[in-house]
VOZA-624726 format. One record per residue (C-alpha): x, y, z; residue in three letters. Coordinates in steps of 0.001 Angstrom, whole numbers, padded with zeros to 6 digits, always signed. Example, Ala and Ser with C-alpha at 12.3 -4.5 7.8 and 13.67 -1.06 7.14 Angstrom:
BEGIN
+012300-004500+007800Ala
+013670-001060+007140Ser
# end
This chain:
BEGIN
-011767+080400-032419Glu
-014708+082134-031288Phe
-015111+083190-027784Pro
-016750+080713-025461Lys
-018203+080859-022024Arg
-019467+078415-019735Phe
-021613+077660-016605Asn
-020593+074716-014298Leu
-023601+071757-014310Ser
-025371+070798-011802Ser
-024188+067218-012867Asp
-020505+068650-012343Leu
-020881+070393-009245Glu
-022419+067289-007882Asp
-019724+065112-008734Trp
-016766+067657-007438Ile
-018919+067397-004182Lys
-018783+063662-003888Lys
-015394+063415-005121Phe
-014372+066115-002537Asn
-010813+067069-003960Pro
-008188+068315-001696Glu
-006079+069899-004972Val
-006919+071050-008013Ile
-003922+070200-010465Tyr
-004101+071625-013607Ser
-002117+071739-017121Ala
-004871+074217-018384Val
-005033+072954-021554Ala
-004501+074949-024543Lys
-007712+077500-024296Ser
-008475+079920-022253Val
-011461+078539-021393Val
-009848+076088-019182Tyr
-008030+078654-017319Val
-011579+080402-016451Asp
-013123+076605-015503Leu
-010357+075869-013514Thr
-010462+079713-011714Leu
-014296+079142-011033Glu
-013696+075774-009685Ile
-011437+076888-007206Ser
-013433+079456-006533Lys
-016579+077879-006000Arg
-015158+074945-004126Phe
-012233+077447-002322Arg
-009502+074475-003241Leu
-005674+075425-004047Pro
-004613+074783-007591Val
-001484+073477-008949Val
-000548+074874-012304Thr
+001545+073001-014749His
+002852+074375-018166Ile
+004160+071830-020400Met
+005043+074000-023429Asp
+004718+077633-024553Asp
+001310+077501-026072Trp
+000221+080558-024473Gln
+003130+082546-026569Ser
+001353+080893-030048Ile
-002161+081130-029153Lys
-004798+083569-030903Tyr
-002398+085198-033037Leu
-004980+085258-035602Ala
-008633+085482-036879Gly
-011625+088147-036358Leu
-011598+087174-032163Phe
-007558+086652-032109Gly
-006931+089948-030568Arg
-009503+089917-027846Cys
-009102+086351-026808Leu
-005499+086707-026505Arg
-005637+089873-024099Gln
-008750+087654-022312Arg
-005892+085002-022179Leu
-003169+087193-020838Lys
-005143+088487-018101Lys
-006893+085191-016910Arg
-003731+082964-017054Leu
-001821+085607-015137Lys
-004403+085642-012884Glu
-004764+081627-012267Leu
-000612+081365-011913Leu
-001130+084352-008953Asn
-003572+082347-007069Val
-001704+078971-007830Ser
-000160+077297-004458His
+002489+076242-006770Lys
+003680+076603-010135Arg
+005376+073801-012360Met
+007092+073842-015717Gly
+009114+070775-017430Ile
+012809+072297-016891Cys
+014974+074620-015374Asp
+014920+076968-018382Ser
+011223+077362-018872Met
+010955+078051-015135Cys
+013480+080445-015560Leu
+011714+082166-018271Ala
+008071+082110-016455Tyr
+009741+083525-013530Lys
+011035+086544-015632Val
+007791+086947-017657Arg
+005481+086328-014637Tyr
+007331+087547-011969Gly
+006433+084590-009948Leu
+008267+081166-008841Glu
+007778+078123-010877Phe
+009140+074471-010153Thr
+010384+071899-012537Pro
+008669+068486-012904Phe
+009189+066521-015652Leu
+005987+063943-016483Asn
+007055+060235-015144Ala
+006741+056861-016096Ile
+006794+053562-014345Asp
+009669+051917-015565Ile
+009057+048113-014050Ser
+007233+046997-016968Asp
+010211+047657-019109Trp
+012957+046978-017164Lys
+013026+043360-018258Pro
+013110+043793-021506Lys
+015369+046870-021838Ile
+018600+045948-023767Arg
+021962+045205-021658Lys
+024264+045618-024161Asp
+024511+049423-025243Arg
+026652+048988-028199Ser
+024810+050098-031274Ser
+023738+047289-033100Gly
+022321+046973-036629Arg
+019527+048376-037596Pro
+020245+051632-035282Phe
+016744+052561-033894Lys
+015947+056147-033316Ile
+012300+056348-031292Met
+010228+059177-031033Tyr
+007200+059003-028446His
+005365+061865-027780Gly
+002441+064030-030008Ser
+002511+065992-032726Ile
+000090+068959-032894Tyr
-001995+068980-035825His
-005341+070472-037047Gly
-004680+074188-037838Ser
-002261+076771-039566Ile
-000974+077770-036069Val
-000654+074460-034771Ala
+001273+073164-037976Arg
+003472+076091-037848Ala
+004657+075325-034268Cys
+004306+071209-034867Ser
+007193+068839-034496Gln
+006299+067611-037548Ile
+009162+069731-039097Lys
+012020+068457-036612Gly
+010852+064762-037284Leu
+010901+065002-040930Val
+014579+066445-040652Asp
+015559+063517-038694Ile
+014168+061226-041206Cys
+015699+063079-043935Lys
+019099+062451-041616Ala
+018421+058885-041579Ser
+017866+058548-045225Glu
+021744+059838-045813Arg
+023029+057614-043264Leu
+021853+054670-045029Asn
+022976+055638-048411Ser
+026137+055903-046928Cys
+025899+052368-046442Gly
+024386+052312-042415Met
+021425+050584-041365Asp
+019183+053184-039455Val
+015674+053054-038653Glu
+012954+055620-037183Val
+010255+054365-035154Phe
+007489+057250-034398Ile
+005016+056531-031781His
+002242+058699-031438Thr
-001969+058543-030631Pro
-003556+056909-033238Ser
-005781+060109-034530Ala
-002216+061719-035235Ile
-000633+058944-036448Ala
-003013+058333-039343Asn
-002992+062803-039719Tyr
+000690+062723-040484Tyr
+001353+059040-041953Arg
+001556+060671-045729Arg
+004645+063107-044334Tyr
+006822+059919-043927Phe
+005341+057680-046681Lys
+008863+058454-048798Arg
+011092+057277-046039Phe
+011445+052900-046239Pro
+012570+052735-043093Lys
+010561+055053-040966Val
+007431+053632-039186Phe
+004703+055743-037737Ile
+002722+053965-035178Glu
-000078+054369-032690Ser
+001178+051619-030091Lys
+004353+051303-028443Leu
+006795+048020-028551Ser
+009505+046911-026429Tyr
+011595+047013-029419Arg
# end
């Protein structure tokens, strides 16, 4: 990546003033630019920040490239600054929060993304015994695009699951794998699963 800088536009400033937020919730995405943006908005409007880190992207960011070392040092500095000023810091599990406490010397609270299951309840199968076919579902993102992203992508684990299900099918079992991921990602990775006849990659989530 190239080093990037930004300025808050007058339109964005006006929008923030009209919205009048009480707190900034930031997952800080996967770039130092978003860390800078969060810090700038917090400083400009004197808003408290809640930072939510959902995976360890900062450990594999800016490991290569002409500006990699420069950007990595900037990321470390700015992310530590953001975490220090955050009123609340969250991870996604106890182990992550403990690891980040050791790394950054700060307290983190585990908090998982939640979903409203009211629409699902009437359609959830009550019989928990394994039926035929036995269905395995993965629902989530698959990192893609860059060499670094592919290196830490979920794709390898998903392919391993598909290989295991194929072996089970060859032993007489009936196993299907459903991979639900956003359409752009589904289209990008569809070729990895063409060789598995009972693996389905889809962009829309069904109740089946």
